[in-house]
C-alpha positions as CSV (number, residue, x, y, z in Angstrom):
1,M,67.2,106.9,114.0
2,L,69.6,105.9,116.6
3,S,73.1,106.9,115.6
4,R,74.8,103.8,115.7
5,T,72.4,102.6,112.6
6,A,73.0,106.1,110.9
7,S,76.8,105.7,111.2
8,D,77.2,101.7,109.9
9,L,75.0,103.2,107.0
10,Y,77.1,105.8,106.4
11,W,80.0,103.9,106.6
12,M,78.5,101.2,104.6
13,S,78.5,103.6,101.8
14,R,81.8,105.7,102.5
15,Y,83.7,102.1,102.4
16,L,81.7,100.5,99.0
17,E,82.7,104.4,97.5
18,R,86.1,104.1,98.6
19,A,86.9,100.7,97.1
20,E,85.5,102.1,93.8
21,N,87.7,105.2,93.7
22,L,90.6,102.9,94.6
23,A,90.1,101.3,91.7
24,R,90.2,104.0,89.9
25,M,92.9,105.3,90.9
26,L,94.7,101.9,90.4
27,D,93.7,101.7,87.2
28,V,95.1,104.9,85.7
29,S,98.1,104.2,87.3
30,Y,98.6,101.0,86.2
31,S,97.6,102.2,82.5
32,L,99.7,105.4,82.6
33,S,102.7,102.7,84.1
34,L,102.8,100.6,81.0
35,M,103.2,103.7,78.8
36,P,106.7,105.0,77.6
37,Q,107.7,107.7,80.1
38,D,108.9,110.6,77.8
39,G,112.1,110.9,80.0
40,R,109.8,111.8,83.4
41,G,110.4,108.7,85.6
42,D,109.8,104.7,85.1
43,G,106.6,103.4,85.8
44,L,107.0,102.5,89.1
45,H,106.8,106.4,90.0
46,E,103.6,106.1,88.2
47,L,102.7,103.1,90.3
48,A,103.9,104.8,93.7
49,M,100.7,107.6,93.3
50,P,98.1,105.8,95.1
51,L,100.6,105.9,98.3
52,L,101.2,109.8,97.8
53,I,97.3,110.2,97.3
54,T,96.1,108.2,100.2
55,G,99.3,108.7,102.7
56,T,100.3,105.0,103.1
57,L,103.8,105.2,101.5
58,D,105.6,105.0,105.0
59,D,103.2,102.3,105.7
60,Y,104.2,100.3,102.6
61,L,108.0,101.0,103.2
62,E,108.0,100.0,106.4
63,R,106.3,96.5,105.2
64,H,108.3,96.2,102.2
65,G,111.4,98.3,101.8
66,E,111.1,99.3,98.4
67,L,108.8,99.7,95.6
68,H,107.8,96.9,93.8
69,A,105.4,96.7,91.2
70,E,103.8,93.4,92.1
71,R,103.8,94.2,96.1
72,L,102.4,97.7,95.2
73,L,99.8,96.3,93.3
74,H,98.9,93.2,96.2
75,F,99.4,96.2,98.7
76,F,96.1,98.3,97.2
77,A,94.1,95.3,95.8
78,L,93.9,92.3,98.2
79,D,96.2,93.1,101.4
80,A,94.3,92.0,104.0
81,A,96.7,93.8,106.4
82,N,96.5,97.1,104.6
83,P,93.3,98.7,106.5
84,A,93.5,100.9,102.9
85,S,93.2,98.4,100.5
86,I,90.4,97.3,98.6
87,Y,89.8,94.1,100.1
88,S,89.7,95.8,104.0
89,C,87.3,98.2,102.4
90,L,84.9,95.8,101.6
91,G,85.2,93.7,104.5
92,A,84.8,96.8,106.7
93,A,81.7,97.6,104.5
94,R,80.1,94.4,104.3
95,A,80.4,94.0,108.4
96,S,78.5,97.6,108.4
97,A,75.9,96.7,106.4
98,H,75.9,92.9,108.4
99,A,75.3,95.4,111.4
100,V,72.2,97.1,109.6
101,R,70.9,94.1,108.0
102,G,67.2,95.0,109.0
103,R,67.4,98.5,107.3
104,I,68.7,97.7,103.8
105,T,66.7,95.6,101.5
106,A,67.5,91.9,100.5
107,D,69.0,93.4,97.3
108,M,71.6,95.7,98.7
109,W,72.6,92.5,101.4
110,E,73.0,89.8,98.7
111,N,75.1,92.5,96.8
112,I,77.7,93.5,99.1
113,N,77.7,89.8,100.7
114,S,78.4,88.1,96.9
115,T,80.6,90.8,96.6
116,W,82.8,89.8,99.3
117,L,82.6,86.3,98.7
118,E,83.9,86.8,95.4
119,I,86.7,89.1,96.5
120,R,88.0,86.6,99.0
121,G,87.8,84.3,96.3
122,I,90.0,86.4,93.9
123,A,92.5,86.7,97.0
124,E,93.4,83.2,96.9
125,Q,93.5,82.7,93.4
126,G,95.7,85.9,93.4
127,L,95.9,89.1,91.2
128,S,98.5,88.1,88.7
129,R,96.3,85.4,87.5
130,Y,93.2,87.5,87.6
131,G,94.6,90.7,85.8
132,M,94.9,93.8,87.4
133,S,92.5,96.0,84.6
134,R,90.0,93.0,84.7
135,F,89.9,93.0,89.0
136,C,89.3,97.2,88.9
137,E,86.6,97.0,86.2
138,W,85.2,93.8,88.2
139,I,85.4,96.5,91.9
140,K,83.6,99.6,89.7
141,E,80.7,97.1,88.2
142,R,80.3,95.7,92.3
143,S,79.6,99.2,93.4
144,H,77.6,100.1,90.2
145,L,75.2,97.6,91.0
146,F,75.3,98.2,94.7
147,R,74.2,101.9,94.1
148,G,71.7,100.6,91.4
149,A,70.1,98.0,93.7
150,S,70.2,100.9,96.8
151,Y,68.7,103.5,94.4
152,G,66.0,101.3,92.8
153,T,65.0,99.1,96.1
154,I,64.8,101.0,99.1
155,M,62.6,103.3,100.9
156,R,63.3,107.2,100.2
157,N,64.0,107.6,104.7
158,D,66.4,108.5,106.4
159,A,68.7,105.4,106.0
160,F,68.7,106.1,102.0
161,R,69.8,109.4,103.2
162,F,72.9,108.5,105.5
163,I,73.7,106.0,102.7
164,R,73.7,108.8,100.0
165,L,75.8,111.3,102.4
166,G,78.3,108.8,102.7
167,T,78.7,108.4,99.2
168,F,79.2,112.1,98.3
169,I,81.7,113.3,101.0
170,E,83.7,110.2,100.2
171,R,83.4,111.1,96.5
172,A,84.2,114.8,97.3
173,D,87.1,114.1,99.0
174,N,88.4,111.3,95.8
175,T,88.1,114.2,93.1
176,L,89.9,116.9,95.1
177,R,92.7,114.2,95.8
178,L,93.0,112.7,92.1
179,L,92.9,116.2,90.6
180,D,95.7,117.3,92.8
181,A,97.7,114.6,92.4
182,R,97.7,114.6,88.8
183,Y,98.2,118.6,88.5
184,E,101.6,117.9,90.4
185,M,102.5,115.0,88.1
186,A,102.1,117.6,84.9
187,G,105.0,120.0,86.7
188,D,105.9,123.1,84.5
189,Q,103.7,122.8,81.7
190,A,100.4,122.4,83.9
191,E,98.8,125.4,83.6
192,A,98.9,125.2,80.0
193,V,95.6,124.3,77.8
194,S,97.7,121.7,76.1
195,D,101.8,121.0,76.0
196,G,101.5,119.6,72.8
197,T,103.0,116.5,74.1
198,A,101.5,112.8,74.1
199,H,102.5,112.8,78.1
200,A,100.2,115.8,78.8
201,Y,97.0,114.5,77.3
202,Y,97.4,111.0,78.4
203,Q,97.6,112.3,81.9
204,W,94.8,114.7,81.7
205,S,92.7,111.9,79.7
206,A,93.4,109.2,82.2
207,L,92.5,111.7,85.0
208,L,89.1,112.1,83.5
209,R,88.9,108.4,82.6
210,A,89.1,107.8,86.3
211,L,86.3,110.1,87.2
212,S,84.2,108.5,84.7
213,S,84.6,112.1,82.9
214,F,86.2,112.1,79.5
215,E,82.8,111.9,77.7
216,A,81.6,114.9,79.4
217,Y,84.7,117.0,78.5
218,T,84.8,116.1,74.6
219,E,81.4,117.2,74.5
220,I,81.7,120.3,76.6
221,Y,85.0,121.6,75.0
222,R,87.1,121.3,72.2
223,D,90.5,121.4,73.3
224,A,92.9,118.9,74.3
225,P,92.6,118.2,78.2
226,G,94.7,120.9,80.0
227,A,94.7,121.9,83.4
228,R,92.2,125.1,83.0
229,H,89.4,123.1,81.6
230,V,89.6,119.6,83.4
231,A,89.5,121.9,86.4
232,E,86.6,123.0,85.7
233,L,84.9,120.2,85.0
234,L,85.8,118.4,87.7
235,L,85.6,121.3,90.5
236,L,82.8,123.7,89.3
237,R,80.3,121.8,86.8
238,A,77.0,120.5,88.6
239,D,75.8,118.4,85.5
240,V,79.2,116.2,86.0
241,P,78.2,113.7,88.6
242,R,81.4,113.0,90.2
243,S,82.9,116.9,89.9
244,L,83.3,118.4,93.6
245,R,80.0,121.2,92.6
246,A,77.9,118.1,92.3
247,C,79.1,116.1,95.3
248,T,78.3,119.3,97.7
249,E,75.2,120.3,96.0
250,E,74.3,116.7,96.9
251,I,75.5,116.8,100.5
252,D,73.9,120.4,101.2
253,Q,70.4,118.9,100.0
254,I,70.5,115.8,102.1
255,L,71.6,117.4,105.2
256,A,68.9,119.9,104.9
257,S,66.4,117.4,104.6
258,L,67.4,115.5,107.9
259,P,65.3,116.2,110.7
260,G,66.1,117.6,114.1
261,A,68.5,120.7,115.5
262,N,71.7,119.1,116.4
263,G,73.0,119.1,112.7
264,R,72.9,122.4,112.3
265,P,76.8,123.0,112.1
266,A,77.1,120.5,109.5
267,Q,74.8,121.9,107.5
268,R,76.0,125.2,108.0
269,L,79.3,123.9,106.7
270,A,77.8,122.2,103.5
271,A,75.6,125.4,102.4
272,E,79.2,127.2,103.1
273,M,81.0,125.1,100.8
274,D,78.2,124.8,98.1
275,A,77.6,128.3,97.9
276,R,81.5,128.7,97.3
277,L,81.5,126.7,94.2
278,R,78.6,128.0,92.8
279,Y,79.7,131.7,92.9
280,T,83.5,130.8,92.1
281,G,84.8,131.1,89.2
282,I,87.5,128.9,87.3
283,N,89.9,132.4,86.7
284,E,89.3,133.2,90.4
285,I,91.0,129.4,91.2
286,L,93.9,130.0,88.7
287,A,94.3,133.1,90.2
288,E,95.0,132.1,93.8
289,G,97.0,129.0,92.2
290,L,95.3,125.4,91.6
291,H,97.3,123.3,94.3
292,A,96.8,126.2,97.0
293,W,93.1,126.0,96.3
294,L,92.9,122.2,96.2
295,T,95.2,121.8,99.5
296,E,92.8,124.8,101.1
297,F,89.6,122.8,100.0
298,I,90.4,119.2,101.0
299,P,90.7,119.9,104.7
300,L,87.1,121.6,104.6
301,V,85.8,118.3,103.6
302,R,87.6,116.5,105.9
303,Q,86.0,119.3,108.7
304,L,82.3,118.5,107.2
305,G,82.7,114.8,107.6
306,N,84.2,115.7,111.2
307,A,81.1,117.7,112.0
308,I,78.6,115.4,110.1
309,H,80.0,112.8,112.8
310,S,79.3,114.6,115.6
311,S,75.9,115.6,114.6
312,Y,74.4,112.6,113.8
313,L,76.7,109.6,114.4
314,E,78.0,109.7,117.8
315,A,75.6,108.6,120.6
316,A,74.0,111.0,122.8
């Protein structure tokens, strides 16, 4: 497969996954901002969390000067001038899909193209009229539909592999950043299994719901959500679809199935990351410090993305 085609397929799926992850992030921050803050700050601080997670705080402040709820939501959802907005991500995904129109199925193209047309209509209508929660659910639904169309209609060839690869790289990065942000928000009581307060319960529950893992948590653990069990679930459980372990396992398998010897650096790094998670226990992670462990692993995912780019996506 030509490197340009592989790149467009890879980034098409990364941008779609990014749009979904942003919607999940916004939905949980918006929901928590509406709750009583228990003396820990106002709802505006909660809404600003996506700015910190995505590193766009300076860009926002440069344009808007101060934190404002309505402008924050628009900045992340429908601002065409913000390259990190959901609107911009869907536009970039649609452009990549158009470039490889002949390598994806009609169902996949129709889904991504109609999603782009619909979000342009939502942007004209305005987020306040459409509804924030409704918008986030719509984004997740469109992402699920595209993923289902991809899995159900495209041949199991290299195109399929690069689409899946983009999804899991983006998802792994998002899970790490969301967990780190919520751990930092929990503050002094973050290490407790449960600090006995409504604030802790809703912080950890909101994170689990943002990653579609709340039901998995309640099936596996009896305790109220806390740092130890939530981290174990989202980092080390291979049977939880959005966990870091599940993502690295998929990435390792996909890279191992790609032909050619030029991908060995990426394959080696993916195998090392997967082995590290396979043979690491939650006690080891907490002994090192959860924040320290996460901030060490986040650059590894970025390094893996760079290795994939240089191995497969750059023109020879």
